[in-house]
C-alpha atoms as an extended CHARMM CRD file, in Angstrom:
* protein
*
       238  EXT
         1         1  MET       CA              0.0000000000        0.0000000000        0.0000000000  PROA      1               0.0000000000
         2         2  ASN       CA              1.2060000000        3.5180000000       -0.7900000000  PROA      2               0.0000000000
         3         3  ILE       CA              0.9660000000        5.5530000000        2.4180000000  PROA      3               0.0000000000
         4         4  THR       CA              1.8610000000        9.1840000000        3.0780000000  PROA      4               0.0000000000
         5         5  ILE       CA              2.1370000000       10.1450000000        6.7350000000  PROA      5               0.0000000000
         6         6  VAL       CA              1.7800000000       13.8100000000        7.6310000000  PROA      6               0.0000000000
         7         7  GLY       CA              3.5770000000       14.7900000000       10.8240000000  PROA      7               0.0000000000
         8         8  ALA       CA              7.1000000000       13.7870000000       11.8160000000  PROA      8               0.0000000000
         9         9  GLY       CA              6.5630000000       13.7180000000       15.5670000000  PROA      9               0.0000000000
        10        10  ARG       CA              6.6220000000       10.5960000000       17.7350000000  PROA      10              0.0000000000
        11        11  ALA       CA              3.3700000000        9.1700000000       16.3390000000  PROA      11              0.0000000000
        12        12  GLY       CA              4.3120000000        9.8730000000       12.7280000000  PROA      12              0.0000000000
        13        13  GLN       CA              7.7640000000        8.3550000000       13.1120000000  PROA      13              0.0000000000
        14        14  SER       CA              6.3270000000        5.3250000000       14.9080000000  PROA      14              0.0000000000
        15        15  PHE       CA              3.7790000000        4.6110000000       12.1820000000  PROA      15              0.0000000000
        16        16  ALA       CA              6.2750000000        5.2960000000        9.3890000000  PROA      16              0.0000000000
        17        17  THR       CA              8.7740000000        2.8110000000       10.7960000000  PROA      17              0.0000000000
        18        18  ALA       CA              6.2250000000        0.1140000000       11.6260000000  PROA      18              0.0000000000
        19        19  LEU       CA              4.3470000000        0.3370000000        8.3220000000  PROA      19              0.0000000000
        20        20  SER       CA              7.5770000000        0.2980000000        6.3430000000  PROA      20              0.0000000000
        21        21  ARG       CA              8.6860000000       -2.8460000000        8.1460000000  PROA      21              0.0000000000
        22        22  VAL       CA              5.5870000000       -4.7440000000        6.9850000000  PROA      22              0.0000000000
        23        23  GLY       CA              6.1280000000       -3.8020000000        3.3520000000  PROA      23              0.0000000000
        24        24  HSD       CA              4.1010000000       -0.6510000000        2.7960000000  PROA      24              0.0000000000
        25        25  ASP       CA              5.5430000000        2.0990000000        0.6200000000  PROA      25              0.0000000000
        26        26  VAL       CA              5.6910000000        4.9160000000        3.1730000000  PROA      26              0.0000000000
        27        27  ARG       CA              6.5550000000        8.5800000000        2.8050000000  PROA      27              0.0000000000
        28        28  LEU       CA              6.8370000000       10.7780000000        5.9010000000  PROA      28              0.0000000000
        29        29  VAL       CA              6.2410000000       14.4970000000        5.3270000000  PROA      29              0.0000000000
        30        30  HSD       CA              5.7340000000       17.6530000000        7.3490000000  PROA      30              0.0000000000
        31        31  HSD       CA              2.4090000000       19.4660000000        7.1970000000  PROA      31              0.0000000000
        32        32  ASP       CA              3.9850000000       22.2170000000        5.0900000000  PROA      32              0.0000000000
        33        33  GLU       CA              4.9740000000       19.7420000000        2.3440000000  PROA      33              0.0000000000
        34        34  LEU       CA              1.4420000000       18.8580000000        1.2450000000  PROA      34              0.0000000000
        35        35  ASP       CA              1.5400000000       20.9500000000       -1.9310000000  PROA      35              0.0000000000
        36        36  ASP       CA              4.1840000000       18.7220000000       -3.5430000000  PROA      36              0.0000000000
        37        37  MET       CA              2.5840000000       15.4610000000       -2.4600000000  PROA      37              0.0000000000
        38        38  ALA       CA              1.8730000000       12.6290000000       -4.9110000000  PROA      38              0.0000000000
        39        39  LEU       CA             -1.4860000000       10.9120000000       -4.4050000000  PROA      39              0.0000000000
        40        40  PRO       CA             -1.1800000000        7.9270000000       -2.0170000000  PROA      40              0.0000000000
        41        41  ASP       CA             -3.6940000000        5.1960000000       -1.2250000000  PROA      41              0.0000000000
        42        42  LEU       CA             -3.7750000000        6.4190000000        2.3680000000  PROA      42              0.0000000000
        43        43  LEU       CA             -3.0060000000        9.8540000000        3.7690000000  PROA      43              0.0000000000
        44        44  LEU       CA             -2.4440000000        9.3280000000        7.4920000000  PROA      44              0.0000000000
        45        45  LEU       CA             -2.5460000000       12.4940000000        9.5930000000  PROA      45              0.0000000000
        46        46  CYS       CA             -0.3200000000       12.2750000000       12.6800000000  PROA      46              0.0000000000
        47        47  VAL       CA             -0.5860000000       15.9420000000       13.6150000000  PROA      47              0.0000000000
        48        48  PRO       CA             -1.8360000000       17.5370000000       16.8630000000  PROA      48              0.0000000000
        49        49  ASP       CA             -5.5710000000       17.0870000000       17.3850000000  PROA      49              0.0000000000
        50        50  ASP       CA             -6.3070000000       20.7950000000       17.0880000000  PROA      50              0.0000000000
        51        51  ALA       CA             -4.5810000000       20.9220000000       13.6870000000  PROA      51              0.0000000000
        52        52  LEU       CA             -6.4480000000       18.0080000000       12.0990000000  PROA      52              0.0000000000
        53        53  ALA       CA             -9.2480000000       19.9790000000       10.4630000000  PROA      53              0.0000000000
        54        54  ALA       CA             -6.9140000000       22.6180000000        9.0330000000  PROA      54              0.0000000000
        55        55  VAL       CA             -4.4610000000       20.0750000000        7.6320000000  PROA      55              0.0000000000
        56        56  ALA       CA             -7.2410000000       17.9380000000        6.1420000000  PROA      56              0.0000000000
        57        57  ALA       CA             -8.7680000000       21.0110000000        4.5100000000  PROA      57              0.0000000000
        58        58  ARG       CA             -5.4830000000       21.7790000000        2.7300000000  PROA      58              0.0000000000
        59        59  VAL       CA             -5.6890000000       18.5390000000        0.7550000000  PROA      59              0.0000000000
        60        60  ALA       CA             -8.0030000000       18.3860000000       -2.2500000000  PROA      60              0.0000000000
        61        61  PRO       CA            -10.5120000000       15.5110000000       -1.9480000000  PROA      61              0.0000000000
        62        62  HSD       CA             -9.8970000000       12.5860000000       -4.2740000000  PROA      62              0.0000000000
        63        63  ASP       CA            -11.9600000000        9.4310000000       -4.6950000000  PROA      63              0.0000000000
        64        64  ASP       CA             -8.8720000000        7.2140000000       -4.7070000000  PROA      64              0.0000000000
        65        65  VAL       CA             -7.3760000000        8.5730000000       -1.4770000000  PROA      65              0.0000000000
        66        66  VAL       CA             -8.4210000000        7.6570000000        2.0530000000  PROA      66              0.0000000000
        67        67  VAL       CA             -7.6750000000       10.4090000000        4.5680000000  PROA      67              0.0000000000
        68        68  ALA       CA             -7.3040000000        9.1290000000        8.1200000000  PROA      68              0.0000000000
        69        69  HSD       CA             -6.1850000000       10.3550000000       11.5350000000  PROA      69              0.0000000000
        70        70  VAL       CA             -4.8000000000        8.6490000000       14.6390000000  PROA      70              0.0000000000
        71        71  ALA       CA             -6.5120000000       10.8580000000       17.2510000000  PROA      71              0.0000000000
        72        72  GLY       CA             -8.3420000000        8.9970000000       20.0070000000  PROA      72              0.0000000000
        73        73  SER       CA            -10.9560000000       11.5930000000       20.9030000000  PROA      73              0.0000000000
        74        74  ARG       CA            -11.7990000000       12.9920000000       17.4610000000  PROA      74              0.0000000000
        75        75  THR       CA            -14.4540000000       11.6690000000       15.1120000000  PROA      75              0.0000000000
        76        76  LEU       CA            -14.3200000000       11.5130000000       11.3270000000  PROA      76              0.0000000000
        77        77  ALA       CA            -16.0610000000       14.8880000000       11.0880000000  PROA      77              0.0000000000
        78        78  VAL       CA            -12.7140000000       16.6970000000       11.3870000000  PROA      78              0.0000000000
        79        79  LEU       CA            -11.6880000000       15.2420000000        8.0200000000  PROA      79              0.0000000000
        80        80  ALA       CA            -14.3400000000       17.0600000000        5.9860000000  PROA      80              0.0000000000
        81        81  PRO       CA            -14.6750000000       17.6520000000        3.0430000000  PROA      81              0.0000000000
        82        82  HSD       CA            -13.1140000000       14.2700000000        2.2070000000  PROA      82              0.0000000000
        83        83  GLN       CA            -15.5360000000       11.4570000000        1.4310000000  PROA      83              0.0000000000
        84        84  ARG       CA            -13.2570000000        8.4720000000        2.0830000000  PROA      84              0.0000000000
        85        85  VAL       CA            -12.1630000000        8.9350000000        5.6970000000  PROA      85              0.0000000000
        86        86  ALA       CA            -11.0010000000        6.7390000000        8.5490000000  PROA      86              0.0000000000
        87        87  SER       CA             -9.3360000000        6.7590000000       11.9400000000  PROA      87              0.0000000000
        88        88  LEU       CA             -7.0410000000        4.2810000000       13.6680000000  PROA      88              0.0000000000
        89        89  HSD       CA             -6.0260000000        5.1830000000       17.1990000000  PROA      89              0.0000000000
        90        90  PRO       CA             -3.4580000000        2.8960000000       18.8370000000  PROA      90              0.0000000000
        91        91  LEU       CA             -4.2240000000        2.1770000000       22.4740000000  PROA      91              0.0000000000
        92        92  MET       CA             -0.5380000000        2.3630000000       23.2370000000  PROA      92              0.0000000000
        93        93  ALA       CA              2.0000000000        4.9390000000       24.4280000000  PROA      93              0.0000000000
        94        94  LEU       CA              4.4800000000        6.0040000000       21.7370000000  PROA      94              0.0000000000
        95        95  PRO       CA              7.3380000000        7.7000000000       23.6290000000  PROA      95              0.0000000000
        96        96  SER       CA              9.7450000000        7.5950000000       20.6730000000  PROA      96              0.0000000000
        97        97  GLY       CA              9.7180000000        6.6280000000       17.0090000000  PROA      97              0.0000000000
        98        98  GLU       CA             11.6850000000        3.4080000000       17.4590000000  PROA      98              0.0000000000
        99        99  LEU       CA             10.0040000000        2.1940000000       20.6420000000  PROA      99              0.0000000000
       100       100  GLY       CA              6.6110000000        3.2920000000       19.3510000000  PROA      100             0.0000000000
       101       101  ALA       CA              7.1040000000        1.3260000000       16.1300000000  PROA      101             0.0000000000
       102       102  GLU       CA              7.7550000000       -1.8380000000       18.1250000000  PROA      102             0.0000000000
       103       103  ARG       CA              4.6410000000       -1.2900000000       20.2170000000  PROA      103             0.0000000000
       104       104  LEU       CA              2.3840000000       -0.7820000000       17.2010000000  PROA      104             0.0000000000
       105       105  PHE       CA              2.7960000000       -4.4470000000       16.2790000000  PROA      105             0.0000000000
       106       106  GLY       CA             -0.0190000000       -6.3750000000       17.9280000000  PROA      106             0.0000000000
       107       107  ALA       CA             -1.4770000000       -3.2830000000       19.6100000000  PROA      107             0.0000000000
       108       108  THR       CA             -5.1810000000       -2.5720000000       20.0880000000  PROA      108             0.0000000000
       109       109  TYR       CA             -6.6060000000       -0.0130000000       17.6600000000  PROA      109             0.0000000000
       110       110  CYS       CA             -9.8580000000        1.9160000000       17.8230000000  PROA      110             0.0000000000
       111       111  VAL       CA            -10.9060000000        1.9550000000       14.1590000000  PROA      111             0.0000000000
       112       112  ALA       CA            -13.6450000000        3.7960000000       12.2730000000  PROA      112             0.0000000000
       113       113  GLY       CA            -14.5140000000        4.6310000000        8.6960000000  PROA      113             0.0000000000
       114       114  ASP       CA            -13.1460000000        3.3040000000        5.4190000000  PROA      114             0.0000000000
       115       115  PRO       CA            -12.2730000000       -0.4390000000        5.3510000000  PROA      115             0.0000000000
       116       116  LEU       CA             -8.7560000000        0.4450000000        4.2120000000  PROA      116             0.0000000000
       117       117  ALA       CA             -7.9910000000        1.2470000000        7.8470000000  PROA      117             0.0000000000
       118       118  LEU       CA             -8.8160000000       -2.3530000000        8.7470000000  PROA      118             0.0000000000
       119       119  GLU       CA             -6.2670000000       -3.5380000000        6.1950000000  PROA      119             0.0000000000
       120       120  VAL       CA             -3.6080000000       -1.2930000000        7.7060000000  PROA      120             0.0000000000
       121       121  VAL       CA             -4.2800000000       -2.5770000000       11.2240000000  PROA      121             0.0000000000
       122       122  ALA       CA             -4.3290000000       -6.1690000000        9.9780000000  PROA      122             0.0000000000
       123       123  SER       CA             -0.8930000000       -5.6670000000        8.4240000000  PROA      123             0.0000000000
       124       124  LEU       CA              0.3500000000       -4.7020000000       11.9010000000  PROA      124             0.0000000000
       125       125  ARG       CA             -1.3940000000       -7.7440000000       13.4210000000  PROA      125             0.0000000000
       126       126  GLY       CA             -3.4480000000       -5.4050000000       15.5440000000  PROA      126             0.0000000000
       127       127  ARG       CA             -6.5670000000       -6.0540000000       17.5870000000  PROA      127             0.0000000000
       128       128  ILE       CA             -9.5470000000       -3.9290000000       16.5290000000  PROA      128             0.0000000000
       129       129  ILE       CA            -12.1840000000       -2.2490000000       18.6760000000  PROA      129             0.0000000000
       130       130  THR       CA            -14.9990000000        0.0000000000       17.4340000000  PROA      130             0.0000000000
       131       131  LEU       CA            -16.9620000000        2.7010000000       19.2340000000  PROA      131             0.0000000000
       132       132  ARG       CA            -19.8100000000        5.0980000000       18.5580000000  PROA      132             0.0000000000
       133       133  ASP       CA            -18.8680000000        8.7280000000       18.0030000000  PROA      133             0.0000000000
       134       134  ASP       CA            -20.4060000000        9.7160000000       21.3430000000  PROA      134             0.0000000000
       135       135  GLN       CA            -18.1400000000        7.2430000000       23.1530000000  PROA      135             0.0000000000
       136       136  ARG       CA            -14.8160000000        8.3720000000       21.7420000000  PROA      136             0.0000000000
       137       137  THR       CA            -14.0490000000       11.2050000000       24.1660000000  PROA      137             0.0000000000
       138       138  ALA       CA            -14.7320000000        9.0580000000       27.2350000000  PROA      138             0.0000000000
       139       139  TYR       CA            -12.6580000000        6.2570000000       25.6870000000  PROA      139             0.0000000000
       140       140  HSD       CA             -9.7550000000        8.6480000000       25.1710000000  PROA      140             0.0000000000
       141       141  ALA       CA            -10.1270000000        9.9720000000       28.7230000000  PROA      141             0.0000000000
       142       142  ALA       CA             -9.7060000000        6.4030000000       29.9920000000  PROA      142             0.0000000000
       143       143  ALA       CA             -6.5960000000        6.0310000000       27.8460000000  PROA      143             0.0000000000
       144       144  VAL       CA             -5.1290000000        9.2650000000       29.2270000000  PROA      144             0.0000000000
       145       145  VAL       CA             -5.7490000000        8.1700000000       32.8150000000  PROA      145             0.0000000000
       146       146  ALA       CA             -4.2540000000        4.7220000000       32.1290000000  PROA      146             0.0000000000
       147       147  SER       CA             -1.0940000000        6.1580000000       30.5970000000  PROA      147             0.0000000000
       148       148  ASN       CA             -0.4410000000        9.8600000000       31.1570000000  PROA      148             0.0000000000
       149       149  HSD       CA             -1.9360000000       10.1030000000       34.6420000000  PROA      149             0.0000000000
       150       150  LEU       CA             -0.1280000000        6.9530000000       35.7020000000  PROA      150             0.0000000000
       151       151  VAL       CA              3.1530000000        8.5210000000       34.5890000000  PROA      151             0.0000000000
       152       152  ALA       CA              2.2880000000       11.7050000000       36.4950000000  PROA      152             0.0000000000
       153       153  LEU       CA              1.5100000000        9.6110000000       39.5640000000  PROA      153             0.0000000000
       154       154  MET       CA              4.9470000000        7.9960000000       39.3260000000  PROA      154             0.0000000000
       155       155  GLY       CA              6.3450000000       11.5160000000       39.1430000000  PROA      155             0.0000000000
       156       156  GLN       CA              4.7870000000       12.2010000000       42.5250000000  PROA      156             0.0000000000
       157       157  VAL       CA              6.2270000000        8.9580000000       43.8930000000  PROA      157             0.0000000000
       158       158  GLN       CA              9.6410000000       10.1450000000       42.7420000000  PROA      158             0.0000000000
       159       159  HSD       CA              9.2290000000       13.4920000000       44.5400000000  PROA      159             0.0000000000
       160       160  LEU       CA              8.0900000000       11.8320000000       47.7690000000  PROA      160             0.0000000000
       161       161  ALA       CA             10.8830000000        9.2570000000       47.5980000000  PROA      161             0.0000000000
       162       162  GLU       CA             13.5850000000       11.8470000000       47.0300000000  PROA      162             0.0000000000
       163       163  ALA       CA             12.3080000000       13.8700000000       49.9880000000  PROA      163             0.0000000000
       164       164  VAL       CA             13.4360000000       11.0410000000       52.2930000000  PROA      164             0.0000000000
       165       165  GLY       CA             16.6530000000       10.2340000000       50.4460000000  PROA      165             0.0000000000
       166       166  LEU       CA             15.3300000000        7.3540000000       48.3400000000  PROA      166             0.0000000000
       167       167  GLU       CA             14.7940000000        6.9080000000       44.6010000000  PROA      167             0.0000000000
       168       168  LEU       CA             11.9000000000        6.0560000000       42.3090000000  PROA      168             0.0000000000
       169       169  ASP       CA             13.5360000000        2.6850000000       41.5950000000  PROA      169             0.0000000000
       170       170  ASP       CA             13.0060000000        1.7030000000       45.2380000000  PROA      170             0.0000000000
       171       171  PHE       CA              9.2370000000        1.8740000000       44.7080000000  PROA      171             0.0000000000
       172       172  LEU       CA              8.8770000000        0.5450000000       41.1640000000  PROA      172             0.0000000000
       173       173  PRO       CA              8.6460000000       -3.1350000000       42.2630000000  PROA      173             0.0000000000
       174       174  LEU       CA              5.7030000000       -2.1820000000       44.4840000000  PROA      174             0.0000000000
       175       175  ALA       CA              4.0160000000       -0.3160000000       41.6440000000  PROA      175             0.0000000000
       176       176  ASP       CA              4.6740000000       -3.1890000000       39.2450000000  PROA      176             0.0000000000
       177       177  GLN       CA              3.2100000000       -5.7260000000       41.6570000000  PROA      177             0.0000000000
       178       178  SER       CA              0.1380000000       -3.5800000000       42.2180000000  PROA      178             0.0000000000
       179       179  LEU       CA             -0.5170000000       -3.4390000000       38.4700000000  PROA      179             0.0000000000
       180       180  ARG       CA             -0.0690000000       -7.2040000000       38.2840000000  PROA      180             0.0000000000
       181       181  ASP       CA             -2.6160000000       -7.5840000000       41.0840000000  PROA      181             0.0000000000
       182       182  VAL       CA             -5.0670000000       -5.3830000000       39.1830000000  PROA      182             0.0000000000
       183       183  ALA       CA             -4.5960000000       -7.5370000000       36.0950000000  PROA      183             0.0000000000
       184       184  ALA       CA             -5.0880000000      -10.7130000000       38.1220000000  PROA      184             0.0000000000
       185       185  VAL       CA             -8.0350000000       -9.8510000000       40.3730000000  PROA      185             0.0000000000
       186       186  GLY       CA             -9.2830000000       -6.3870000000       39.3530000000  PROA      186             0.0000000000
       187       187  PRO       CA             -8.9190000000       -2.9750000000       41.0430000000  PROA      187             0.0000000000
       188       188  VAL       CA            -11.4770000000       -3.6010000000       43.8110000000  PROA      188             0.0000000000
       189       189  ALA       CA             -9.8760000000       -6.7800000000       45.1210000000  PROA      189             0.0000000000
       190       190  ALA       CA             -6.3350000000       -5.4750000000       44.5630000000  PROA      190             0.0000000000
       191       191  LEU       CA             -6.7450000000       -2.4110000000       46.7970000000  PROA      191             0.0000000000
       192       192  THR       CA             -4.7200000000       -2.4880000000       50.0150000000  PROA      192             0.0000000000
       193       193  GLY       CA             -3.4490000000        0.2170000000       52.3700000000  PROA      193             0.0000000000
       194       194  PRO       CA             -5.0390000000        2.7150000000       54.7350000000  PROA      194             0.0000000000
       195       195  ALA       CA             -8.0700000000        3.5630000000       52.5710000000  PROA      195             0.0000000000
       196       196  SER       CA             -9.0310000000       -0.1110000000       52.3390000000  PROA      196             0.0000000000
       197       197  ARG       CA             -8.8280000000       -0.3120000000       56.1550000000  PROA      197             0.0000000000
       198       198  GLY       CA            -10.5740000000        3.0020000000       56.8130000000  PROA      198             0.0000000000
       199       199  ASP       CA             -7.4230000000        4.2030000000       58.5840000000  PROA      199             0.0000000000
       200       200  LEU       CA             -7.9920000000        7.9680000000       58.6040000000  PROA      200             0.0000000000
       201       201  ALA       CA             -5.2980000000        8.6410000000       61.2160000000  PROA      201             0.0000000000
       202       202  THR       CA             -2.6080000000        7.2540000000       58.9290000000  PROA      202             0.0000000000
       203       203  ILE       CA             -3.8150000000        9.3320000000       55.9940000000  PROA      203             0.0000000000
       204       204  ASP       CA             -3.8610000000       12.4650000000       58.1550000000  PROA      204             0.0000000000
       205       205  ALA       CA             -0.2950000000       11.6630000000       59.2410000000  PROA      205             0.0000000000
       206       206  HSD       CA              0.7420000000       11.2920000000       55.5970000000  PROA      206             0.0000000000
       207       207  LEU       CA             -0.6770000000       14.7050000000       54.7510000000  PROA      207             0.0000000000
       208       208  ALA       CA              1.1690000000       16.2740000000       57.6520000000  PROA      208             0.0000000000
       209       209  ALA       CA              4.4460000000       14.6410000000       56.6350000000  PROA      209             0.0000000000
       210       210  ILE       CA              4.5580000000       15.4520000000       52.9210000000  PROA      210             0.0000000000
       211       211  ALA       CA              5.2130000000       18.7880000000       51.2610000000  PROA      211             0.0000000000
       212       212  GLU       CA              2.2190000000       21.0640000000       50.8170000000  PROA      212             0.0000000000
       213       213  SER       CA              2.6980000000       20.9980000000       47.0430000000  PROA      213             0.0000000000
       214       214  GLU       CA              2.0750000000       17.2100000000       47.0610000000  PROA      214             0.0000000000
       215       215  ARG       CA             -1.0410000000       17.2050000000       49.2420000000  PROA      215             0.0000000000
       216       216  SER       CA             -3.7440000000       18.0280000000       46.7110000000  PROA      216             0.0000000000
       217       217  ALA       CA             -2.7940000000       15.1130000000       44.4580000000  PROA      217             0.0000000000
       218       218  TYR       CA             -2.5960000000       12.8020000000       47.4690000000  PROA      218             0.0000000000
       219       219  VAL       CA             -6.0610000000       13.8500000000       48.6440000000  PROA      219             0.0000000000
       220       220  VAL       CA             -7.5870000000       13.2830000000       45.2060000000  PROA      220             0.0000000000
       221       221  MET       CA             -6.1500000000        9.7810000000       44.9820000000  PROA      221             0.0000000000
       222       222  ALA       CA             -7.0090000000        8.9920000000       48.6190000000  PROA      222             0.0000000000
       223       223  ASN       CA            -10.6280000000        9.9060000000       47.8950000000  PROA      223             0.0000000000
       224       224  ALA       CA            -10.5800000000        7.6590000000       44.8370000000  PROA      224             0.0000000000
       225       225  ALA       CA             -9.1610000000        4.8660000000       47.0160000000  PROA      225             0.0000000000
       226       226  PHE       CA            -11.9400000000        5.3880000000       49.5740000000  PROA      226             0.0000000000
       227       227  GLN       CA            -14.5440000000        5.0170000000       46.8180000000  PROA      227             0.0000000000
       228       228  LEU       CA            -12.8900000000        1.8090000000       45.6960000000  PROA      228             0.0000000000
       229       229  ALA       CA            -12.7840000000        0.6130000000       49.3180000000  PROA      229             0.0000000000
       230       230  GLU       CA            -16.5650000000        1.1450000000       49.5960000000  PROA      230             0.0000000000
       231       231  ARG       CA            -17.0420000000       -1.1420000000       46.6120000000  PROA      231             0.0000000000
       232       232  GLN       CA            -14.6480000000       -3.6070000000       48.2080000000  PROA      232             0.0000000000
       233       233  ARG       CA            -16.6380000000       -3.6840000000       51.4450000000  PROA      233             0.0000000000
       234       234  SER       CA            -19.9640000000       -3.9790000000       49.6080000000  PROA      234             0.0000000000
       235       235  GLN       CA            -18.7020000000       -7.1080000000       47.8640000000  PROA      235             0.0000000000
       236       236  MET       CA            -17.5920000000       -8.8360000000       51.0510000000  PROA      236             0.0000000000
       237       237  PRO       CA            -19.7580000000      -11.7410000000       52.2680000000  PROA      237             0.0000000000
       238       238  ALA       CA            -22.2070000000      -10.7680000000       54.9790000000  PROA      238             0.0000000000
């Protein structure tokens, strides 16, 4: 398949490398190189979400070209006035072009629109999910929490660890085991710690001990843990 990818950031580089490896004829261009572009089978937009509509509008519609994006929260409407449109959002973090390319193989993709997108995902041996337009933003919010917010949470762990002379690496085995527990038994059963015990005194002591700049995030997550603990208690045998 002849594929032109617009956008040379991490997503664009990841898709360009992965799609090339499975035999597609791939060209990676910047958004300002569209005027000199030969017509591909697939024009894949890997540009920031807010730029999608403007970039798509710069390309003249053509019946033989599918225009697609990789944005998780956006529908196909941003690709107007093109008639053959699609989207394929990888449910995977792409921190660099090389690492991202490796992760695209066998990843889960949220796919919509033209069947050509299904062929692209199949060439990457991907798993396909489909959603209604009104579900896409909530789906993407879940993805952001699962990836970006988890990274931010580890950033807080690093700050708290360094405040007592330790390192993030000292706590990563605990975090890894907790994620394994979630995978094995689900979040409700995996919850341990003071919130699961209703130990308010310990939580108050934590808040007194940590820097003021860290407290708001701790409180938000403690409240979330308390909600999970309520579900945990409601599921216990009477």
